[in-house]
Every structure is written in C-alpha cells, then in structure tokens.
C-alpha atoms as a printed R data frame, in Angstrom:
    type eleno elety resid chain resno      x      y        z
1   ATOM     1    CA   MET     A     1 77.003 68.301  -76.112
2   ATOM     2    CA   THR     A     2 75.474 71.460  -77.444
3   ATOM     3    CA   ASN     A     3 71.871 72.379  -76.769
4   ATOM     4    CA   LEU     A     4 70.909 71.513  -80.343
5   ATOM     5    CA   ALA     A     5 72.476 68.057  -80.086
6   ATOM     6    CA   VAL     A     6 70.669 67.395  -76.802
7   ATOM     7    CA   TYR     A     7 67.386 68.557  -78.304
8   ATOM     8    CA   VAL     A     8 67.764 66.343  -81.396
9   ATOM     9    CA   THR     A     9 68.744 63.357  -79.222
10  ATOM    10    CA   LEU     A    10 65.673 63.835  -77.034
11  ATOM    11    CA   MET     A    11 63.426 64.200  -80.062
12  ATOM    12    CA   LEU     A    12 64.724 60.958  -81.551
13  ATOM    13    CA   ALA     A    13 64.455 59.116  -78.221
14  ATOM    14    CA   MET     A    14 60.759 59.990  -77.913
15  ATOM    15    CA   ASN     A    15 59.978 58.231  -81.200
16  ATOM    16    CA   THR     A    16 57.679 55.433  -79.997
17  ATOM    17    CA   PRO     A    17 54.404 54.267  -81.534
18  ATOM    18    CA   VAL     A    18 51.248 54.878  -79.532
19  ATOM    19    CA   GLN     A    19 48.833 52.041  -78.718
20  ATOM    20    CA   THR     A    20 45.215 53.088  -78.382
21  ATOM    21    CA   PRO     A    21 42.200 50.852  -77.858
22  ATOM    22    CA   THR     A    22 39.683 50.794  -80.707
23  ATOM    23    CA   PRO     A    23 36.114 49.548  -80.486
24  ATOM    24    CA   ASP     A    24 35.533 46.041  -81.794
25  ATOM    25    CA   PRO     A    25 32.280 45.660  -83.777
26  ATOM    26    CA   ARG     A    26 31.553 42.467  -81.811
27  ATOM    27    CA   GLY     A    27 31.889 44.296  -78.528
28  ATOM    28    CA   GLY     A    28 34.821 45.171  -76.357
29  ATOM    29    CA   TYR     A    29 38.045 46.793  -77.339
30  ATOM    30    CA   LYS     A    30 41.153 45.545  -79.040
31  ATOM    31    CA   PRO     A    31 44.469 47.379  -79.074
32  ATOM    32    CA   LYS     A    32 45.469 48.918  -82.370
33  ATOM    33    CA   LYS     A    33 48.608 50.787  -83.277
34  ATOM    34    CA   GLN     A    34 47.764 54.325  -84.176
35  ATOM    35    CA   VAL     A    35 49.892 56.062  -86.749
36  ATOM    36    CA   VAL     A    36 51.285 59.249  -85.276
37  ATOM    37    CA   LYS     A    37 53.649 61.836  -86.637
38  ATOM    38    CA   THR     A    38 56.923 61.106  -84.972
39  ATOM    39    CA   ASN     A    39 59.591 63.656  -84.317
40  ATOM    40    CA   ARG     A    40 61.683 62.115  -87.068
41  ATOM    41    CA   VAL     A    41 58.974 62.761  -89.617
42  ATOM    42    CA   VAL     A    42 58.558 66.345  -88.459
43  ATOM    43    CA   LEU     A    43 62.317 66.938  -88.506
44  ATOM    44    CA   THR     A    44 62.663 65.377  -91.970
45  ATOM    45    CA   ARG     A    45 59.826 67.504  -93.317
46  ATOM    46    CA   ALA     A    46 61.436 70.616  -91.851
47  ATOM    47    CA   ILE     A    47 64.707 69.771  -93.623
48  ATOM    48    CA   TRP     A    48 62.920 69.353  -96.971
49  ATOM    49    CA   TYR     A    49 60.961 72.576  -96.465
50  ATOM    50    CA   ILE     A    50 64.104 74.572  -95.695
51  ATOM    51    CA   LEU     A    51 65.854 73.009  -98.683
52  ATOM    52    CA   GLY     A    52 62.930 73.952 -100.928
53  ATOM    53    CA   VAL     A    53 63.076 77.577  -99.831
54  ATOM    54    CA   ILE     A    54 66.858 77.770 -100.330
55  ATOM    55    CA   THR     A    55 66.606 76.113 -103.752
56  ATOM    56    CA   ALA     A    56 63.851 78.500 -104.855
57  ATOM    57    CA   ILE     A    57 65.884 81.535 -103.794
58  ATOM    58    CA   LEU     A    58 69.002 80.270 -105.584
59  ATOM    59    CA   ALA     A    59 67.045 79.348 -108.717
60  ATOM    60    CA   LEU     A    60 65.536 82.827 -108.784
61  ATOM    61    CA   ARG     A    61 69.045 84.271 -108.447
62  ATOM    62    CA   ILE     A    62 70.251 82.173 -111.402
63  ATOM    63    CA   VAL     A    63 67.363 83.331 -113.585
64  ATOM    64    CA   LEU     A    64 67.770 87.001 -112.637
65  ATOM    65    CA   LEU     A    65 71.513 86.919 -113.311
66  ATOM    66    CA   MET     A    66 71.012 85.042 -116.564
67  ATOM    67    CA   LEU     A    67 68.530 87.632 -117.780
68  ATOM    68    CA   SER     A    68 70.703 90.546 -116.592
69  ATOM    69    CA   ALA     A    69 68.086 91.966 -114.238
70  ATOM    70    CA   ASN     A    70 68.722 95.472 -112.943
71  ATOM    71    CA   PRO     A    71 70.309 95.035 -109.478
72  ATOM    72    CA   GLU     A    72 69.128 98.489 -108.407
73  ATOM    73    CA   THR     A    73 65.457 97.489 -108.317
74  ATOM    74    CA   PRO     A    74 64.340 96.610 -104.786
75  ATOM    75    CA   PHE     A    75 63.142 93.075 -105.552
76  ATOM    76    CA   VAL     A    76 66.279 92.055 -107.444
77  ATOM    77    CA   ALA     A    77 68.517 93.609 -104.777
78  ATOM    78    CA   PHE     A    78 66.566 91.709 -102.097
79  ATOM    79    CA   VAL     A    79 66.979 88.389 -103.937
80  ATOM    80    CA   TYR     A    80 70.706 89.010 -104.467
81  ATOM    81    CA   ASP     A    81 71.225 89.959 -100.798
82  ATOM    82    CA   ILE     A    82 69.356 86.949  -99.421
83  ATOM    83    CA   SER     A    83 70.867 84.461 -101.867
84  ATOM    84    CA   SER     A    84 74.420 85.703 -101.395
85  ATOM    85    CA   ILE     A    85 74.350 84.226  -97.866
86  ATOM    86    CA   PHE     A    86 73.991 80.746  -99.374
87  ATOM    87    CA   VAL     A    87 76.348 81.253 -102.333
88  ATOM    88    CA   VAL     A    88 79.368 82.897 -100.648
89  ATOM    89    CA   PRO     A    89 80.979 79.598  -99.513
90  ATOM    90    CA   PHE     A    90 81.066 78.428 -103.129
91  ATOM    91    CA   TYR     A    91 82.534 81.512 -104.827
92  ATOM    92    CA   GLY     A    92 85.656 80.779 -106.812
93  ATOM    93    CA   ILE     A    93 85.212 77.020 -107.196
94  ATOM    94    CA   PHE     A    94 84.736 77.465 -110.941
95  ATOM    95    CA   ASP     A    95 85.487 80.398 -113.209
96  ATOM    96    CA   GLN     A    96 82.409 82.223 -114.403
97  ATOM    97    CA   PRO     A    97 81.803 81.444 -118.088
98  ATOM    98    CA   ASP     A    98 81.614 84.607 -120.145
99  ATOM    99    CA   TYR     A    99 78.944 84.458 -122.806
100 ATOM   100    CA   THR     A   100 77.942 87.437 -124.886
101 ATOM   101    CA   ARG     A   101 74.248 87.282 -123.997
102 ATOM   102    CA   PHE     A   102 73.890 85.236 -120.833
103 ATOM   103    CA   TYR     A   103 75.662 85.043 -117.503
104 ATOM   104    CA   VAL     A   104 75.757 81.619 -115.869
105 ATOM   105    CA   ASP     A   105 76.236 81.729 -112.101
106 ATOM   106    CA   THR     A   106 78.109 78.483 -111.483
107 ATOM   107    CA   SER     A   107 78.452 79.229 -107.770
108 ATOM   108    CA   SER     A   108 74.678 79.119 -107.351
109 ATOM   109    CA   ILE     A   109 74.429 75.872 -109.295
110 ATOM   110    CA   VAL     A   110 77.131 74.276 -107.142
111 ATOM   111    CA   ALA     A   111 75.384 75.600 -104.010
112 ATOM   112    CA   ILE     A   112 72.088 73.979 -105.029
113 ATOM   113    CA   VAL     A   113 73.786 70.628 -105.631
114 ATOM   114    CA   ILE     A   114 75.710 70.735 -102.334
115 ATOM   115    CA   TYR     A   115 72.652 71.768 -100.294
116 ATOM   116    CA   TRP     A   116 70.603 68.951 -101.869
117 ATOM   117    CA   LEU     A   117 73.312 66.431 -100.992
118 ATOM   118    CA   LEU     A   118 73.459 67.737  -97.412
119 ATOM   119    CA   ALA     A   119 69.674 67.541  -97.050
120 ATOM   120    CA   VAL     A   120 69.534 63.984  -98.387
121 ATOM   121    CA   GLY     A   121 72.338 62.980  -96.033
122 ATOM   122    CA   LEU     A   122 70.634 64.593  -93.022
123 ATOM   123    CA   ALA     A   123 67.281 63.010  -93.858
124 ATOM   124    CA   LYS     A   124 68.896 59.575  -94.206
125 ATOM   125    CA   LEU     A   125 70.790 60.063  -90.953
126 ATOM   126    CA   ILE     A   126 67.629 61.010  -89.078
127 ATOM   127    CA   ASN     A   127 65.723 58.009  -90.439
128 ATOM   128    CA   LEU     A   128 68.655 55.611  -90.044
129 ATOM   129    CA   THR     A   129 67.362 53.778  -86.997
130 ATOM   130    CA   ARG     A   130 63.802 53.355  -88.158
C-alpha cells in the first residue's frame, strides 16, 4: 500500500463517535453522544473545496477564452497556465466549434463535468460505510 492509502485507511478507521458525560439538571451525569467532526467529514469537505477551486479556475478560463481576452496580460496568462494543467487530459475529445464572435472551449467544459463526477464518486466512496 502507498503512504496515501495507509493514511486514508487510518483516518477512516478512527471514525468513532465520542461519548462525554453531560450534567443532568436533576443531579448527576448521564452519558450523551457528542457530535464531532469525523475524518470522513473533513476529507469530504476537502474534496468539495478542491473541486470548487478547480471549477472556478476552469470557468474563468472559459469566460476569458469566450471573450477573447489578451493572453499577453499577466492575469490572463496566469489563468491559462494554471488551468491548462487541468484541461490537458481532455484536449482533442471534441473539435473546437468555430464561431465568428465567440470561442467555446469544449475541453474545459468536459474537464469540469469529469472532475465533478470524480468528486461525487470520491465523496460517496468515503461516506459509503457510514
């Protein structure tokens, strides 16, 4: 097993609810389950956060390409450089439609859909044994 697989396995194994005593108004204590953030919740939130960042970068790329932004400006070049990492695996799946005014980046659209499907699948897999 790789280090990442061992780490994820350990994180999922430590997912147990915590029992803490709470004061009873009539005196004494009674056990009550305390809601704690489990490692699954933290891992699922991290997946959704990463997906949100990737989607925002790709959406910005789509808008900049559609509006024919100047790729020599530093901000546009930065967005194109960062987003190309996520789009490269999907180049060539579809031909790029050629419109007279707008450019539609189908590779970025396909990338967004595929990354969303992967994130949903990972989140379901993590929460499978709940």
